[in-house]
C-alpha positions in Angstrom: 54.7 -184.6 -73.7 52.5 -183.9 -70.7 51.7 -187.3 -70.4 55.6 -188.2 -69.8 56.0 -185.4 -67.6 53.1 -186.4 -65.1 54.8 -189.9 -64.4 57.7 -188.1 -62.4 55.0 -186.6 -60.1 52.3 -189.4 -59.9 54.2 -191.7 -57.6 55.2 -189.1 -54.9 52.0 -187.4 -54.7 49.9 -190.7 -54.4 52.1 -191.6 -51.4 51.8 -188.3 -49.6 48.1 -188.1 -50.2 47.6 -191.4 -48.6 50.0 -190.8 -45.5 48.1 -187.8 -45.0 44.4 -189.0 -45.4 45.5 -191.9 -42.9 45.8 -189.2 -40.3 42.8 -187.8 -38.6 42.7 -184.2 -38.5 39.3 -183.0 -37.9 39.0 -179.4 -37.0 39.1 -178.1 -34.3 41.2 -180.6 -32.4 44.8 -181.9 -31.5 44.8 -184.4 -34.6 45.9 -181.3 -36.7 49.0 -181.0 -34.8 50.5 -184.4 -35.6 49.6 -183.8 -39.3 51.5 -180.4 -39.3 54.6 -182.3 -38.1 54.1 -185.1 -40.5 54.0 -182.5 -43.2 57.2 -180.9 -42.1 58.8 -184.5 -42.1 57.7 -185.0 -45.6 59.3 -181.6 -46.5 62.6 -182.4 -45.0 62.5 -185.9 -46.2 65.8 -187.0 -47.7 67.9 -184.6 -46.2 66.3 -181.5 -48.1 65.8 -179.4 -45.0 69.1 -177.9 -45.5 68.1 -176.7 -49.0 65.4 -174.3 -47.6 66.1 -170.7 -46.7 63.6 -171.4 -44.1 61.2 -174.3 -42.9 59.4 -175.0 -39.8 56.1 -174.7 -37.8 54.6 -171.5 -36.9 52.5 -171.5 -33.8 49.1 -170.1 -34.1 49.1 -167.3 -31.3 46.7 -168.0 -28.4 45.5 -171.3 -29.7 44.0 -173.5 -27.0 44.9 -176.6 -29.1 48.5 -175.7 -29.7 48.2 -175.9 -33.4 50.5 -174.8 -36.0 51.0 -173.9 -39.8 53.8 -175.6 -41.6 56.1 -173.7 -44.2 59.2 -174.1 -46.3 60.8 -171.0 -48.2 63.0 -171.0 -50.9 64.7 -167.6 -51.7 65.1 -167.1 -55.3 67.4 -164.5 -57.3 64.0 -162.5 -57.7 62.2 -160.5 -54.9 59.0 -162.0 -56.6 57.6 -164.6 -54.5 54.6 -167.2 -55.3 52.9 -168.6 -52.3 51.7 -172.4 -52.7 48.9 -172.5 -50.1 46.8 -175.4 -48.6 44.9 -176.5 -45.6 45.3 -180.0 -43.8 42.2 -180.3 -41.9 39.0 -182.2 -42.4 35.4 -182.3 -41.3 34.3 -185.4 -39.4 33.5 -188.7 -40.9 30.1 -189.7 -39.1 28.3 -189.3 -42.5 30.0 -192.3 -43.7 27.7 -194.6 -41.6 28.7 -198.0 -41.5 31.9 -197.2 -43.5 33.2 -194.8 -41.2 36.2 -197.2 -39.9 37.4 -196.8 -43.5 36.8 -193.4 -44.0 40.5 -192.7 -43.8 41.7 -195.8 -45.5 41.5 -195.2 -49.2 42.4 -198.6 -50.2 39.9 -200.1 -48.1 37.1 -197.6 -49.8 38.2 -198.5 -53.1 37.4 -202.1 -52.2 33.7 -200.8 -51.1 33.5 -198.3 -54.0 29.9 -199.8 -54.9 28.6 -198.7 -51.5 29.7 -195.0 -52.1 27.7 -194.2 -55.4 28.6 -193.4 -58.9 31.7 -191.2 -60.0 31.3 -188.5 -62.1 30.3 -189.0 -65.6 33.2 -189.1 -68.1 35.6 -190.4 -65.7 37.3 -193.9 -65.2 36.0 -195.6 -62.2 39.3 -197.0 -61.8 41.1 -193.8 -61.6 39.6 -192.8 -58.1 40.8 -192.4 -54.8 38.1 -192.2 -52.1 38.4 -191.0 -48.6 37.8 -188.2 -46.1 40.2 -185.3 -47.1 41.4 -187.0 -50.5 39.8 -184.0 -52.2 39.4 -181.4 -49.6 42.1 -181.0 -49.5 44.9 -183.4 -48.7 45.9 -184.3 -52.2 46.5 -180.5 -52.8 48.6 -180.5 -49.7 50.5 -183.3 -51.3 50.8 -181.6 -54.7 52.3 -178.8 -53.1 54.9 -180.8 -51.0 56.0 -182.5 -54.2 56.3 -179.0 -56.0 58.4 -177.4 -53.4 60.5 -180.4 -52.8 61.1 -180.7 -56.6 62.5 -177.0 -56.7 64.2 -177.4 -53.6 66.3 -180.3 -55.1 67.4 -178.0 -57.7 71.3 -177.5 -57.8 70.8 -173.7 -59.0 69.1 -170.8 -57.3 65.6 -170.5 -58.4 64.7 -167.3 -60.5 61.8 -166.5 -58.2 61.1 -167.3 -54.5 58.6 -169.9 -53.4 56.9 -170.3 -50.2 54.9 -173.6 -49.1 52.3 -172.8 -46.5 49.6 -175.0 -45.2 47.2 -174.2 -42.4 44.9 -176.1 -40.0 41.2 -174.9 -39.3 40.1 -173.9 -42.7 36.9 -175.8 -42.0 36.2 -174.1 -38.9 37.2 -170.4 -37.9 40.1 -170.1 -40.3 42.5 -169.4 -37.6 45.5 -170.9 -39.5 45.3 -168.4 -42.5 44.9 -165.9 -40.0 47.9 -166.5 -38.3 49.5 -166.7 -41.7 48.8 -163.3 -42.6 51.2 -162.1 -39.9 53.7 -164.7 -40.9 53.6 -163.5 -44.7 53.8 -160.1 -43.5 56.7 -160.7 -41.4 58.3 -162.7 -44.1 58.1 -160.0 -46.7 59.4 -157.5 -44.5 62.4 -159.8 -43.2 63.4 -161.1 -46.7 62.4 -157.9 -48.9 60.2 -159.7 -50.9 57.1 -159.2 -53.1 54.2 -161.5 -53.4 53.5 -162.0 -57.1 50.6 -164.3 -56.0 49.1 -167.4 -54.1 47.8 -170.5 -55.9 45.9 -172.5 -53.6 45.4 -176.2 -54.6 41.9 -176.7 -53.1 39.2 -179.2 -54.5 37.6 -178.7 -57.8 34.9 -180.4 -59.3 32.3 -180.6 -62.4 29.8 -177.7 -62.3 27.1 -179.6 -64.2 26.2 -183.2 -65.1 28.9 -184.3 -67.9 31.1 -181.5 -67.2 34.6 -182.6 -68.2 36.5 -179.2 -68.0 39.3 -178.7 -65.1 38.9 -175.3 -63.9 41.4 -172.4 -62.6 39.9 -169.7 -60.7 41.4 -166.4 -60.4 39.3 -164.9 -57.3 37.2 -166.3 -54.7 33.7 -166.0 -53.4 32.9 -164.5 -49.9 30.7 -165.2 -47.0 28.5 -162.9 -44.5 26.3 -164.3 -41.6 23.3 -161.8 -41.1 21.5 -163.1 -38.0 18.0 -162.2 -37.0 16.6 -161.9 -33.4 12.7 -162.1 -33.8 10.8 -160.6 -30.8 7.1 -161.7 -30.4 5.2 -160.9 -27.2 4.5 -163.3 -24.3 0.9 -164.7 -23.5 -0.6 -167.8 -22.3 -1.6 -170.3 -25.3 -5.2 -170.2 -24.3 -5.1 -166.3 -25.1 -2.8 -166.4 -28.1 -4.2 -163.3 -29.5 -2.8 -161.2 -26.6 0.7 -162.2 -27.6 2.8 -163.2 -30.6 4.7 -166.4 -31.4 8.2 -165.5 -32.3 8.5 -168.6 -34.3 5.9 -167.3 -36.6 7.7 -164.1 -37.2 11.1 -166.1 -37.6 9.4 -168.5 -40.1 7.7 -165.7 -42.3 11.2 -164.0 -42.8 12.9 -167.4 -43.3 10.3 -168.3 -46.0 11.1 -164.8 -47.5 14.9 -165.0 -47.4 15.9 -168.7 -47.6 16.5 -170.3 -51.0 15.7 -166.8 -52.6 17.3 -166.6 -55.9 16.8 -163.0 -56.0 19.5 -162.6 -53.1 21.9 -164.5 -55.3 24.9 -162.4 -56.1 26.2 -162.5 -59.8 29.4 -161.3 -61.7 30.8 -162.0 -65.0 28.6 -164.9 -65.6 28.9 -166.5 -62.3 26.0 -166.8 -59.7 26.3 -167.6 -56.3 24.1 -170.4 -54.5 21.2 -169.0 -52.8 21.0 -168.0 -49.2 20.0 -170.6 -46.7 19.6 -170.8 -43.0 22.4 -172.7 -41.0 20.4 -172.6 -37.6 17.0 -171.5 -36.4 15.4 -171.9 -32.9 13.5 -170.2 -30.4 15.2 -169.2 -26.9 12.8 -171.4 -24.8 14.7 -173.9 -22.6 12.0 -175.9 -21.2 8.5 -177.0 -22.1 5.6 -174.7 -20.7 2.5 -173.3 -22.1 3.8 -169.6 -22.7 4.2 -168.4 -26.3 8.0 -168.3 -27.3 8.6 -164.7 -27.5 11.9 -164.9 -28.8 13.5 -166.7 -31.8 16.6 -166.4 -34.0 18.4 -167.7 -37.1 21.2 -167.1 -39.0 21.5 -167.0 -42.8 24.4 -168.0 -44.9 25.1 -165.4 -47.7 27.7 -165.9 -50.3 28.8 -162.8 -52.2 30.9 -161.9 -55.4 30.4 -158.2 -55.2 27.9 -157.4 -52.2 29.3 -155.4 -49.4 28.2 -155.8 -45.7 26.4 -152.4 -45.8 24.5 -153.2 -48.8 23.2 -156.7 -47.7 22.2 -155.2 -44.6 20.3 -152.6 -46.0 18.4 -155.1 -48.4 17.8 -157.7 -45.6 16.4 -154.6 -43.5 13.7 -154.1 -46.4 12.8 -158.1 -46.3 12.3 -158.1 -42.3 10.2 -154.6 -42.6 7.8 -156.5 -45.0 7.8 -159.8 -43.3 7.0 -158.3 -40.0 4.3 -155.9 -41.6 2.9 -159.2 -43.4 2.8 -161.3 -40.2 1.1 -158.5 -38.1 -1.6 -158.1 -40.7 -2.3 -161.5 -41.0 -2.7 -162.1 -37.1 -5.0 -158.9 -37.2 -7.0 -160.3 -39.7 -7.2 -163.8 -38.1 -8.0 -162.2 -35.0 -11.0 -160.4 -36.5 -12.3 -163.6 -37.8 -11.9 -165.5 -34.8 -13.7 -162.8 -32.8 -16.7 -163.0 -34.9 -16.7 -166.6 -34.9 -16.5 -166.8 -31.1 -18.8 -164.0 -30.8 -16.3 -161.9 -28.6 -16.2 -158.8 -30.3 -14.7 -156.6 -27.9 -11.5 -155.0 -28.3 -12.2 -154.8 -32.1 -10.8 -153.5 -34.5 -6.9 -154.0 -33.4 -3.9 -152.9 -35.5 -0.8 -154.5 -34.4 2.7 -152.6 -35.0 6.4 -153.4 -34.6 9.7 -152.3 -35.5 12.8 -153.6 -37.3 16.3 -152.2 -36.1 19.9 -153.1 -36.5 22.2 -153.8 -33.6 23.9 -150.8 -34.0 20.7 -148.8 -33.9 19.4 -150.6 -30.9 22.8 -150.1 -29.1 22.7 -146.2 -30.0 19.1 -146.0 -28.6 19.9 -147.9 -25.3 23.0 -145.9 -24.7 20.8 -142.8 -25.2 18.3 -143.9 -22.7 20.6 -145.6 -20.1 24.2 -144.2 -20.8 27.2 -145.9 -22.2 28.7 -147.0 -18.8 25.6 -149.0 -17.8 25.3 -150.7 -21.4 28.7 -151.7 -21.3 28.7 -153.1 -17.9 25.6 -154.9 -18.6 27.1 -156.3 -22.1 30.4 -157.3 -20.4 28.6 -159.1 -17.7 27.0 -161.3 -20.1 30.1 -161.9 -22.0 31.6 -163.3 -19.0 28.8 -165.6 -18.2 29.1 -167.4 -21.3 33.1 -168.3 -21.0 35.8 -168.4 -23.5 34.9 -171.5 -25.5 31.2 -170.7 -26.2 30.5 -171.0 -29.9 30.8 -167.3 -31.3 27.5 -167.4 -32.9 25.7 -168.4 -29.5 27.7 -165.7 -27.9 26.7 -163.0 -30.6 22.7 -163.9 -30.0 23.1 -163.7 -26.1 24.7 -160.3 -26.5 21.9 -158.9 -28.6 19.1 -160.7 -26.6 20.7 -158.9 -23.5 20.8 -155.7 -25.1 17.2 -156.2 -26.2 16.1 -157.0 -22.7 17.8 -154.1 -21.1 16.5 -151.6 -23.8 13.0 -152.1 -22.2 11.6 -152.0 -25.6 8.5 -154.1 -26.4 8.0 -156.4 -29.3 7.0 -157.3 -31.9 10.4 -156.4 -33.4 13.5 -158.0 -35.5 16.8 -156.9 -34.7 19.4 -157.6 -37.7 23.0 -158.1 -36.8 26.2 -160.1 -37.9 27.5 -163.2 -36.6 31.0 -164.6 -37.4 32.7 -165.6 -39.7 33.2 -163.2 -42.4 35.0 -164.2 -45.8 35.7 -161.4 -48.0 35.2 -162.2 -51.7 38.0 -161.3 -53.7 37.9 -160.5 -57.3 39.8 -161.9 -60.1 43.0 -159.7 -61.0 45.4 -159.4 -63.9 49.1 -159.5 -63.5 51.9 -161.8 -63.8 50.4 -164.9 -62.1 47.3 -164.6 -64.4 49.5 -164.2 -67.4 51.3 -167.3 -66.4 48.4 -169.4 -66.0 46.7 -168.3 -69.2 50.2 -169.2 -70.8 50.1 -172.7 -69.5 46.5 -173.2 -70.4 47.3 -172.1 -74.1 50.1 -174.6 -74.2 48.1 -177.6 -73.4 45.0 -177.4 -75.9 44.8 -181.2 -75.4 43.3 -180.6 -71.7 39.9 -179.3 -71.2 41.4 -176.3 -68.7 38.9 -173.4 -68.2 39.8 -170.0 -66.2 36.8 -168.6 -64.4 36.5 -165.5 -62.1 35.7 -166.7 -58.5 36.2 -170.0 -56.7 32.8 -171.0 -55.7 33.3 -172.3 -52.5 34.9 -170.8 -49.2 38.7 -170.9 -48.8 41.5 -169.3 -46.9 42.1 -167.1 -50.0 39.6 -164.7 -48.7 42.3 -163.6 -46.1 45.0 -162.8 -48.3 43.6 -159.8 -50.3 41.0 -157.2 -49.6 39.1 -155.5 -52.4 39.3 -151.6 -52.2 35.5 -151.0 -52.5 34.5 -153.6 -49.6 33.5 -151.2 -46.5 33.6 -153.2 -43.2 32.6 -150.3 -41.1 28.9 -151.5 -40.8 29.6 -155.0 -40.4 31.9 -154.3 -37.5 29.5 -152.0 -35.7 26.7 -154.6 -36.3 28.9 -157.7 -34.9 28.4 -158.0 -31.1 31.5 -160.0 -30.8 34.0 -158.1 -33.0 36.9 -156.5 -30.7 39.7 -154.6 -32.4 41.9 -155.6 -29.4 40.8 -159.2 -29.6 40.6 -161.2 -26.4 38.9 -164.5 -25.1 35.6 -165.1 -27.0 36.0 -162.3 -29.3 36.2 -162.1 -33.2 38.6 -160.0 -35.2 40.0 -160.0 -38.8 43.6 -158.2 -39.2 41.9 -156.5 -42.0 44.5 -153.6 -42.5 47.1 -156.5 -42.7 45.1 -158.2 -44.9 44.7 -155.1 -47.6 48.3 -154.6 -46.9 49.3 -158.1 -48.3 47.2 -157.6 -51.3 48.1 -160.8 -52.7 46.5 -162.0 -56.2 44.8 -165.2 -55.6 44.2 -168.3 -57.7 42.4 -171.7 -56.9 44.1 -174.4 -59.1 43.3 -177.7 -57.3 42.9 -181.5 -57.7 39.7 -182.8 -59.6 37.2 -184.9 -57.6 33.8 -184.9 -56.2 31.9 -185.0 -52.9 33.7 -182.8 -50.4 32.1 -183.2 -47.0 30.2 -186.4 -48.5 30.9 -189.9 -48.3 31.7 -190.4 -51.7 34.5 -187.9 -51.5 37.3 -188.7 -53.8 39.8 -187.4 -56.5 40.6 -188.5 -60.0 44.3 -189.6 -59.5 45.7 -189.4 -63.1 44.9 -185.6 -63.3 45.2 -184.6 -59.3 48.5 -186.6 -58.9 50.0 -186.3 -62.5 48.8 -183.2 -64.6 48.0 -181.0 -62.0 51.4 -180.7 -60.3 53.2 -180.4 -64.0 51.0 -177.7 -64.9 51.7 -175.8 -61.6 55.5 -176.5 -62.0 55.0 -175.2 -65.7 53.3 -171.9 -64.2 56.2 -171.6 -61.8 58.8 -171.7 -64.4 56.8 -169.5 -66.5 56.8 -166.8 -63.8 60.6 -167.3 -63.2 61.2 -166.4 -66.8 58.6 -163.3 -66.7 59.2 -161.6 -63.5 
């Protein structure tokens, strides 16, 4: 029965996917504008624009690229509304190397499949479409286009309401979904609807070698980006014991926290990938023979339950231990060196240092210099870096400026948060969960499995805020956070997100290699079975809400 039903979807989803993959939409960039316009044209194709209650493009407020979300809304008989969510931007294509010219041409990549590597075990090699965005996630956009068009074409009003919503910028700063938060809030108020849930059709894949399951996730993982400014002491390299190499301090701390499985988060049998550095460098801008006395790194930390305040407290302990270990090791090295060189003067020496959070450093500096002076110094530093500088770079420069005007001396480590922040969202029970469970049980012939949390970052993080997540510590320790917004600042509409309170699910295409040159999807499942399963979920909801 399912096999027959999937034929009705396959050709359309295949066509939409190819058309969208052919279009370059690397984020951030103007390519995202034309893709949004094309998606709206596909939604309207065949005169269907008259069937939607509302459809169009919603501009991202203040976006320097002029980008839009695309949407189509079908008002049903019930206030209950299901959101079909997706994103249409992609990452770059340089990783394709000599095949980059074909990275957006699935048919050409199929002809060169041998150069892409093996497909997942247990799948038919001829059942794959390759290309950037095929999995992450233009096939998911295509599925949702087919679904909303299917229901728009029905002659009778739906029992529940449906909203198709697709965003740019998911791969960068999530500007699309943050605009969508306001759109969703406005739509709810204007049409007096209630969101029963959101199905995101983002990429899914095997979790281990030989895994044949197709996954549905009833929540999503979160992310924090704790950052560390490591302060040493300046000195000529010929008298290195008179200073402290900041890179040594950063390296010791990186050794302790990066790829440390003790810092993995876990819940209900799921375990996050361990933290890893996404950038590490010192602050020297040219060659000289002075010790680098300031270095920094930021650490990608995935969360299932860990809150910003708990993580900062834990990393403070790691930083304190690393600082003490480095200083003791240098003390001992100096003692051995002096004995070996016959220069005993100055022994023994015991170095000390301090670990501070950004909020602690700010408070102490204000106590010494006054709020007005500190704010003026930081505002001047802010303006120096212009509106387009990377927000992590701006954060670093503000922390370093605060350290400089504090007139404190190293060695030291200053902990702070850089953007972005993705709240984790716990799995929830309710109508959408019940509908998915019913559909899974109706298809024992398929290897469908429900799990708690989508293991990759997604727009779902911004549709719900778990009540036990306190963001106050994060905000006071994120130098670029500004409630009032403004050029170069970082801000999340946390109150609006909490107010939306939408149950979230990821039920997407099955493939491999997101952000890799072997990116592809299994067509039979992704273009046929998946839209049929989501269609059945929608119909179940219509009967039970």
